[in-house]
C-alpha positions, 0 to 999 in steps of 0.5 A: 880356555883359548881355542883356535877353531873358529867354528867352536868360537862361534858355537861358544858365542852363540851359546853365551848369547842364548844364555843371556837372552834366557836370563833377560827373559827370566828377569822380565818375567820376574819384573812383570809379576812384581809390577802387577801384584794387587795392593792390599785393601787395608793399606789403601784404607790406611792411606785414606784415613791418614790423608788429612794428617799427611796433607797437614804435615806437608803444608807445614813442611812447605811453610817451613821451607818457604821461611827458610828460603826467605832467611837464606836470601838475607845471608850473604856469607858462604861460611854462614850457609855452610854452617847451616848446611851442616846443621840441617837435618832434612833433605829439602833444607839441605837442597835449598841451602846448597842452592843458596851457596851455588847462587852466592858463589856464582854472584862472587864469580860474576863480581870478580869477572866484572872487576877484572874487566873494569881493571883491564879496560883501564 
């Protein structure tokens, strides 16, 4: 409700600030308790056991991404790249394809700008 008394408004604002401060302190305490939870020792052991396998999978993924990158260099049509983008399942693949589309569009804009400059000079 609205009040015309300035002293009452000040008390209300200070009470609101105090409540906000207390809420922030509770949130910080909750974050601190989550941040310093000890890890489960069995989880660390699982990581050590699976590390060579995950390293191998990561290397395979990187090789596949490199092959895709080379394939994308050869494609000169935005439509073809868009089809590939729609068919791609992995985030990293889509990321590479979107970058290739941006590159092609930038080249098209640059070519159009140069063509416009040539026509205006003639």
